[in-house]
HTML snippet that shows the backbone in 3Dmol.js (N, CA, C, O; Angstrom):
<script src="https://3Dmol.org/build/3Dmol-min.js"></script>
<div id="view" style="width:600px;height:400px;position:relative"></div>
<script>
const pdb = `
ATOM      1  N   UNK A   1      21.589  -5.661 -14.776  1.00  0.00           N
ATOM      2  CA  UNK A   1      20.742  -6.643 -14.116  1.00  0.00           C
ATOM      3  C   UNK A   1      19.652  -5.918 -13.327  1.00  0.00           C
ATOM      4  O   UNK A   1      19.912  -4.907 -12.675  1.00  0.00           O
ATOM      5  N   UNK A   2      18.465  -6.433 -13.392  1.00  0.00           N
ATOM      6  CA  UNK A   2      17.331  -5.852 -12.671  1.00  0.00           C
ATOM      7  C   UNK A   2      17.249  -6.484 -11.288  1.00  0.00           C
ATOM      8  O   UNK A   2      16.705  -7.577 -11.134  1.00  0.00           O
ATOM      9  N   UNK A   3      17.787  -5.799 -10.278  1.00  0.00           N
ATOM     10  CA  UNK A   3      17.830  -6.360  -8.932  1.00  0.00           C
ATOM     11  C   UNK A   3      16.432  -6.529  -8.342  1.00  0.00           C
ATOM     12  O   UNK A   3      16.222  -7.409  -7.507  1.00  0.00           O
ATOM     13  N   UNK A   4      15.463  -5.693  -8.765  1.00  0.00           N
ATOM     14  CA  UNK A   4      14.100  -5.859  -8.248  1.00  0.00           C
ATOM     15  C   UNK A   4      13.549  -7.227  -8.601  1.00  0.00           C
ATOM     16  O   UNK A   4      12.918  -7.874  -7.765  1.00  0.00           O
ATOM     17  N   UNK A   5      13.774  -7.673  -9.816  1.00  0.00           N
ATOM     18  CA  UNK A   5      13.270  -8.974 -10.227  1.00  0.00           C
ATOM     19  C   UNK A   5      14.139 -10.112  -9.719  1.00  0.00           C
ATOM     20  O   UNK A   5      13.639 -11.193  -9.405  1.00  0.00           O
ATOM     21  N   UNK A   6      15.433  -9.870  -9.640  1.00  0.00           N
ATOM     22  CA  UNK A   6      16.360 -10.917  -9.187  1.00  0.00           C
ATOM     23  C   UNK A   6      16.016 -11.378  -7.772  1.00  0.00           C
ATOM     24  O   UNK A   6      16.042 -12.574  -7.483  1.00  0.00           O
ATOM     25  N   UNK A   7      15.701 -10.452  -6.911  1.00  0.00           N
ATOM     26  CA  UNK A   7      15.416 -10.792  -5.519  1.00  0.00           C
ATOM     27  C   UNK A   7      13.922 -10.902  -5.225  1.00  0.00           C
ATOM     28  O   UNK A   7      13.536 -11.133  -4.079  1.00  0.00           O
ATOM     29  N   UNK A   8      13.088 -10.741  -6.231  1.00  0.00           N
ATOM     30  CA  UNK A   8      11.651 -10.865  -6.035  1.00  0.00           C
ATOM     31  C   UNK A   8      11.014  -9.641  -5.410  1.00  0.00           C
ATOM     32  O   UNK A   8       9.853  -9.688  -5.006  1.00  0.00           O
ATOM     33  N   UNK A   9      11.755  -8.545  -5.324  1.00  0.00           N
ATOM     34  CA  UNK A   9      11.251  -7.335  -4.673  1.00  0.00           C
ATOM     35  C   UNK A   9      10.054  -6.765  -5.413  1.00  0.00           C
ATOM     36  O   UNK A   9       9.066  -6.388  -4.783  1.00  0.00           O
ATOM     37  N   UNK A  10      10.120  -6.696  -6.724  1.00  0.00           N
ATOM     38  CA  UNK A  10       9.038  -6.121  -7.512  1.00  0.00           C
ATOM     39  C   UNK A  10       7.750  -6.926  -7.340  1.00  0.00           C
ATOM     40  O   UNK A  10       6.674  -6.346  -7.195  1.00  0.00           O
ATOM     41  N   UNK A  11       7.852  -8.232  -7.354  1.00  0.00           N
ATOM     42  CA  UNK A  11       6.673  -9.087  -7.170  1.00  0.00           C
ATOM     43  C   UNK A  11       6.070  -8.871  -5.779  1.00  0.00           C
ATOM     44  O   UNK A  11       4.849  -8.803  -5.636  1.00  0.00           O
ATOM     45  N   UNK A  12       6.912  -8.764  -4.771  1.00  0.00           N
ATOM     46  CA  UNK A  12       6.421  -8.545  -3.411  1.00  0.00           C
ATOM     47  C   UNK A  12       5.749  -7.182  -3.299  1.00  0.00           C
ATOM     48  O   UNK A  12       4.704  -7.058  -2.661  1.00  0.00           O
ATOM     49  N   UNK A  13       6.336  -6.163  -3.912  1.00  0.00           N
ATOM     50  CA  UNK A  13       5.732  -4.828  -3.883  1.00  0.00           C
ATOM     51  C   UNK A  13       4.355  -4.849  -4.536  1.00  0.00           C
ATOM     52  O   UNK A  13       3.424  -4.214  -4.039  1.00  0.00           O
ATOM     53  N   UNK A  14       4.219  -5.566  -5.631  1.00  0.00           N
ATOM     54  CA  UNK A  14       2.922  -5.648  -6.311  1.00  0.00           C
ATOM     55  C   UNK A  14       1.884  -6.333  -5.430  1.00  0.00           C
ATOM     56  O   UNK A  14       0.733  -5.899  -5.380  1.00  0.00           O
ATOM     57  N   UNK A  15       2.280  -7.403  -4.733  1.00  0.00           N
ATOM     58  CA  UNK A  15       1.346  -8.094  -3.827  1.00  0.00           C
ATOM     59  C   UNK A  15       0.957  -7.207  -2.656  1.00  0.00           C
ATOM     60  O   UNK A  15      -0.210  -7.162  -2.268  1.00  0.00           O
ATOM     61  N   UNK A  16       1.932  -6.501  -2.092  1.00  0.00           N
ATOM     62  CA  UNK A  16       1.640  -5.614  -0.966  1.00  0.00           C
ATOM     63  C   UNK A  16       0.751  -4.449  -1.390  1.00  0.00           C
ATOM     64  O   UNK A  16      -0.131  -4.028  -0.641  1.00  0.00           O
ATOM     65  N   UNK A  17       0.985  -3.933  -2.589  1.00  0.00           N
ATOM     66  CA  UNK A  17       0.157  -2.840  -3.089  1.00  0.00           C
ATOM     67  C   UNK A  17      -1.278  -3.307  -3.307  1.00  0.00           C
ATOM     68  O   UNK A  17      -2.216  -2.566  -3.013  1.00  0.00           O
ATOM     69  N   UNK A  18      -1.464  -4.513  -3.813  1.00  0.00           N
ATOM     70  CA  UNK A  18      -2.811  -5.066  -3.976  1.00  0.00           C
ATOM     71  C   UNK A  18      -3.503  -5.197  -2.616  1.00  0.00           C
ATOM     72  O   UNK A  18      -4.693  -4.909  -2.489  1.00  0.00           O
ATOM     73  N   UNK A  19      -2.753  -5.630  -1.610  1.00  0.00           N
ATOM     74  CA  UNK A  19      -3.298  -5.735  -0.255  1.00  0.00           C
ATOM     75  C   UNK A  19      -3.695  -4.369   0.286  1.00  0.00           C
ATOM     76  O   UNK A  19      -4.757  -4.219   0.892  1.00  0.00           O
ATOM     77  N   UNK A  20      -2.842  -3.374   0.066  1.00  0.00           N
ATOM     78  CA  UNK A  20      -3.138  -2.020   0.523  1.00  0.00           C
ATOM     79  C   UNK A  20      -4.372  -1.463  -0.171  1.00  0.00           C
ATOM     80  O   UNK A  20      -5.190  -0.801   0.467  1.00  0.00           O
ATOM     81  N   UNK A  21      -4.518  -1.717  -1.453  1.00  0.00           N
ATOM     82  CA  UNK A  21      -5.690  -1.236  -2.186  1.00  0.00           C
ATOM     83  C   UNK A  21      -6.968  -1.856  -1.630  1.00  0.00           C
ATOM     84  O   UNK A  21      -7.977  -1.166  -1.482  1.00  0.00           O
ATOM     85  N   UNK A  22      -6.934  -3.147  -1.322  1.00  0.00           N
ATOM     86  CA  UNK A  22      -8.098  -3.815  -0.737  1.00  0.00           C
ATOM     87  C   UNK A  22      -8.413  -3.228   0.644  1.00  0.00           C
ATOM     88  O   UNK A  22      -9.576  -3.003   0.981  1.00  0.00           O
ATOM     89  N   UNK A  23      -7.370  -2.983   1.434  1.00  0.00           N
ATOM     90  CA  UNK A  23      -7.546  -2.381   2.751  1.00  0.00           C
ATOM     91  C   UNK A  23      -8.148  -0.980   2.624  1.00  0.00           C
ATOM     92  O   UNK A  23      -9.049  -0.616   3.379  1.00  0.00           O
ATOM     93  N   UNK A  24      -7.649  -0.205   1.670  1.00  0.00           N
ATOM     94  CA  UNK A  24      -8.151   1.152   1.444  1.00  0.00           C
ATOM     95  C   UNK A  24      -9.639   1.118   1.082  1.00  0.00           C
ATOM     96  O   UNK A  24     -10.423   1.901   1.620  1.00  0.00           O
ATOM     97  N   UNK A  25     -10.027   0.230   0.188  1.00  0.00           N
ATOM     98  CA  UNK A  25     -11.431   0.110  -0.202  1.00  0.00           C
ATOM     99  C   UNK A  25     -12.313  -0.245   0.992  1.00  0.00           C
ATOM    100  O   UNK A  25     -13.415   0.284   1.138  1.00  0.00           O
ATOM    101  N   UNK A  26     -11.829  -1.129   1.831  1.00  0.00           N
ATOM    102  CA  UNK A  26     -12.570  -1.511   3.037  1.00  0.00           C
ATOM    103  C   UNK A  26     -12.743  -0.307   3.964  1.00  0.00           C
ATOM    104  O   UNK A  26     -13.827  -0.075   4.497  1.00  0.00           O
ATOM    105  N   UNK A  27     -11.667   0.452   4.148  1.00  0.00           N
ATOM    106  CA  UNK A  27     -11.730   1.626   5.021  1.00  0.00           C
ATOM    107  C   UNK A  27     -12.669   2.695   4.458  1.00  0.00           C
ATOM    108  O   UNK A  27     -13.446   3.289   5.206  1.00  0.00           O
ATOM    109  N   UNK A  28     -12.606   2.943   3.165  1.00  0.00           N
ATOM    110  CA  UNK A  28     -13.476   3.942   2.545  1.00  0.00           C
ATOM    111  C   UNK A  28     -14.939   3.518   2.681  1.00  0.00           C
ATOM    112  O   UNK A  28     -15.802   4.336   3.000  1.00  0.00           O
ATOM    113  N   UNK A  29     -15.204   2.257   2.440  1.00  0.00           N
ATOM    114  CA  UNK A  29     -16.576   1.753   2.512  1.00  0.00           C
ATOM    115  C   UNK A  29     -17.157   1.859   3.922  1.00  0.00           C
ATOM    116  O   UNK A  29     -18.372   1.974   4.087  1.00  0.00           O
ATOM    117  N   UNK A  30     -16.289   1.822   4.940  1.00  0.00           N
ATOM    118  CA  UNK A  30     -16.745   1.856   6.331  1.00  0.00           C
ATOM    119  C   UNK A  30     -16.395   3.153   7.041  1.00  0.00           C
ATOM    120  O   UNK A  30     -16.482   3.247   8.266  1.00  0.00           O
ATOM    121  N   UNK A  31     -15.997   4.157   6.258  1.00  0.00           N
ATOM    122  CA  UNK A  31     -15.671   5.481   6.793  1.00  0.00           C
ATOM    123  C   UNK A  31     -14.632   5.409   7.922  1.00  0.00           C
ATOM    124  O   UNK A  31     -14.793   6.011   8.983  1.00  0.00           O
ATOM    125  N   UNK A  32     -13.570   4.656   7.656  1.00  0.00           N
ATOM    126  CA  UNK A  32     -12.476   4.491   8.620  1.00  0.00           C
ATOM    127  C   UNK A  32     -11.277   5.297   8.125  1.00  0.00           C
ATOM    128  O   UNK A  32     -10.827   5.108   6.995  1.00  0.00           O
ATOM    129  N   UNK A  33     -10.766   6.181   8.954  1.00  0.00           N
ATOM    130  CA  UNK A  33      -9.583   6.960   8.599  1.00  0.00           C
ATOM    131  C   UNK A  33      -8.335   6.192   9.017  1.00  0.00           C
ATOM    132  O   UNK A  33      -8.303   5.568  10.078  1.00  0.00           O
ATOM    133  N   UNK A  34      -7.315   6.242   8.179  1.00  0.00           N
ATOM    134  CA  UNK A  34      -6.050   5.578   8.482  1.00  0.00           C
ATOM    135  C   UNK A  34      -4.910   6.379   7.859  1.00  0.00           C
ATOM    136  O   UNK A  34      -5.147   7.267   7.040  1.00  0.00           O
ATOM    137  N   UNK A  35      -3.694   6.071   8.242  1.00  0.00           N
ATOM    138  CA  UNK A  35      -2.521   6.696   7.633  1.00  0.00           C
ATOM    139  C   UNK A  35      -1.397   5.672   7.570  1.00  0.00           C
ATOM    140  O   UNK A  35      -1.359   4.726   8.357  1.00  0.00           O
ATOM    141  N   UNK A  36      -0.492   5.870   6.636  1.00  0.00           N
ATOM    142  CA  UNK A  36       0.696   5.021   6.522  1.00  0.00           C
ATOM    143  C   UNK A  36       1.851   5.764   7.160  1.00  0.00           C
ATOM    144  O   UNK A  36       2.048   6.953   6.911  1.00  0.00           O
ATOM    145  N   UNK A  37       2.605   5.072   7.974  1.00  0.00           N
ATOM    146  CA  UNK A  37       3.702   5.703   8.689  1.00  0.00           C
ATOM    147  C   UNK A  37       5.050   5.203   8.172  1.00  0.00           C
ATOM    148  O   UNK A  37       5.881   6.007   7.750  1.00  0.00           O
ATOM    149  N   UNK A  38       5.274   3.919   8.198  1.00  0.00           N
ATOM    150  CA  UNK A  38       6.539   3.354   7.743  1.00  0.00           C
ATOM    151  C   UNK A  38       6.324   1.885   7.417  1.00  0.00           C
ATOM    152  O   UNK A  38       5.308   1.300   7.793  1.00  0.00           O
ATOM    153  N   UNK A  39       7.263   1.303   6.730  1.00  0.00           N
ATOM    154  CA  UNK A  39       7.210  -0.124   6.474  1.00  0.00           C
ATOM    155  C   UNK A  39       7.039  -0.495   5.016  1.00  0.00           C
ATOM    156  O   UNK A  39       7.121   0.352   4.126  1.00  0.00           O
ATOM    157  N   UNK A  40       6.803  -1.761   4.791  1.00  0.00           N
ATOM    158  CA  UNK A  40       6.769  -2.325   3.450  1.00  0.00           C
ATOM    159  C   UNK A  40       5.646  -1.787   2.591  1.00  0.00           C
ATOM    160  O   UNK A  40       5.838  -1.570   1.394  1.00  0.00           O
ATOM    161  N   UNK A  41       4.472  -1.564   3.174  1.00  0.00           N
ATOM    162  CA  UNK A  41       3.361  -1.065   2.365  1.00  0.00           C
ATOM    163  C   UNK A  41       3.630   0.342   1.875  1.00  0.00           C
ATOM    164  O   UNK A  41       3.328   0.663   0.726  1.00  0.00           O
ATOM    165  N   UNK A  42       4.186   1.177   2.716  1.00  0.00           N
ATOM    166  CA  UNK A  42       4.528   2.520   2.283  1.00  0.00           C
ATOM    167  C   UNK A  42       5.584   2.477   1.186  1.00  0.00           C
ATOM    168  O   UNK A  42       5.518   3.241   0.223  1.00  0.00           O
ATOM    169  N   UNK A  43       6.542   1.600   1.331  1.00  0.00           N
ATOM    170  CA  UNK A  43       7.564   1.434   0.300  1.00  0.00           C
ATOM    171  C   UNK A  43       6.987   0.949  -1.013  1.00  0.00           C
ATOM    172  O   UNK A  43       7.440   1.360  -2.082  1.00  0.00           O
ATOM    173  N   UNK A  44       5.991   0.078  -0.945  1.00  0.00           N
ATOM    174  CA  UNK A  44       5.348  -0.416  -2.162  1.00  0.00           C
ATOM    175  C   UNK A  44       4.671   0.713  -2.907  1.00  0.00           C
ATOM    176  O   UNK A  44       4.693   0.742  -4.137  1.00  0.00           O
ATOM    177  N   UNK A  45       4.074   1.634  -2.192  1.00  0.00           N
ATOM    178  CA  UNK A  45       3.420   2.779  -2.821  1.00  0.00           C
ATOM    179  C   UNK A  45       4.473   3.758  -3.335  1.00  0.00           C
ATOM    180  O   UNK A  45       4.370   4.260  -4.454  1.00  0.00           O
ATOM    181  N   UNK A  46       5.475   4.022  -2.521  1.00  0.00           N
ATOM    182  CA  UNK A  46       6.505   5.008  -2.874  1.00  0.00           C
ATOM    183  C   UNK A  46       7.287   4.576  -4.100  1.00  0.00           C
ATOM    184  O   UNK A  46       7.634   5.421  -4.925  1.00  0.00           O
ATOM    185  N   UNK A  47       7.575   3.302  -4.247  1.00  0.00           N
ATOM    186  CA  UNK A  47       8.417   2.825  -5.359  1.00  0.00           C
ATOM    187  C   UNK A  47       7.562   2.227  -6.430  1.00  0.00           C
ATOM    188  O   UNK A  47       8.080   1.768  -7.448  1.00  0.00           O
TER     189      UNK A  47
END
`;
const viewer = $3Dmol.createViewer("view");
viewer.addModel(pdb, "pdb");
viewer.setStyle({}, {cartoon: {color: "spectrum"}});
viewer.zoomTo();
viewer.render();
</script>
C-alpha cells in the first residue's frame, strides 16, 4: 500500500513544493536571500 497517497501526503508535498517554487522566484526577482530551516516545505523538497 502506498501510504503517501493513502493519507494525501504526496499531494500535499506537491502543493507545498509549488508554493516554495513561487516563493523562490519572487525572492530571486527581488534579490532577497532566504534559507529553509525546518518544517513542511523543507520536507517537501527533501522527499
